[in-house]
N, C-alpha and C positions, 0 to 999 in steps of 0.2 A: 380349531381354536385360533383366534387372531393374536398377533404379537402386540405387546404393550406399546403405547405411543412413546416415541422418543422425543425428548425436548431438543430444540435447536437454539443455541445461545450464540450471541455475537459480541465480539469486542471490536469497538469502532474507534478510529482516529479520524477526526474531521478537520479539514482546513490546515493541515500541516504545511507551514511555510518553509520553503527551501530555496536558496539561491544556488544556481548551477549554470554551467555552460550547457546550452541546449539550442539546437537550431541547425539549419542547413546552409545558411548564407555565411559568407566569409566574415562579415562584421559580427554575426552572432557567435562565432567561434572564438572571438576575442573578448567577450564580456560575459558576466553572469547575469542571468535573468531570473525573475521570481517564478516559482512553481507553487501551486496549491494541490496538495495530495490528500485524498480520502481513502481510507482502507477499512474494510469490514471483514473480520475473520470469524468463520463459523467454528465454534469450539464448545466444549461442555464446561461451563463455569461452576457446576454444582459443588465440586470439591473445594474450590476456592471460596465459594459462598458459605460453606460450612466451616472451613478452617480459619478463614480470615488471614491467610498466609500467602504472601506474594509468590512463594515457590510453587504454589498450586495454581497459579494464574499465568496468563500471557502478560509479560511485563511490557506495557505499552510504551514506557519511556525507552526501553531497549529497542522496541520496534521502530520508534521515531528516529532514534540515533542511527539505526541500521539504514533506514530509508534515506536519511540526509546524507550519510556517508556514501551510499550507493549512487545517489544522484550526482554528488560532487565528483566522485572518482570516475564514473562512467563517461561523462561528457557526451551523452547520446546526441544524435542528430534529431531523432524523432521522439515525440512523447509516447508514441506507440511502443517503441523499443524500451523506453524507461518503464512503462507500465508492465510489460512482460517480465522484465528483470526483477522488478519489485515483487510481483506475484510469485515468481519462481523462488525467490529468496525466502519469502514468508512461508510458503508451503514446505520448503525444505527445512527451515530452522525452527519453526514454531508448531505447537500442538493445534493445528487447524486442518480441517478437511476441505475447506473451500475459502477462497479469498476473492473479494471484489476490490478492485483498485481503480481509482479515478485520478488522472493527472491532468491538471489544468494549467494553461499558460496564459496568464491574464494580459500580457503585453503583446500578444501575437497579432491581433487585429485591432486597430485603433477604434473602430466603430462597434466592437463587441466587448462585453465584460471579460470574456475569456473564451478560448477554444479548449476543448478537453476530449480525452478518450476515456472510456470506461470499459473494463474487462472483468469477466468472472472466470476464474480458473479453479479446478477441482484437483485434489491430489490423486495420483494414480495408486491404487491399492493393489499390491501384488500378492 
């Protein structure tokens, strides 16, 4: 007998704008630069969909505040490091089994709209 199909739902944040110290050059360590962050969190939203209650959902305002604070406090050199820290934080704090994080630095290369990294991380179930 086959198992019933399981739904996969996502809570997404697109284009979160954060200013933070980021970069490897000395001049970059002295200024804040804009970052654009996208996050997609796999979660079951059926309970929140039925209850219409925020306590049954991932609070995306809280997620955005956490990401902004993490970016500003970390002062990472690489966007790769920042993406890893964001993914780790979200998997640890929120009810999600998988997170996709994209961190873009729009001012990194003059001739490009932005440079970015995108990662997908899954929680380790013990």
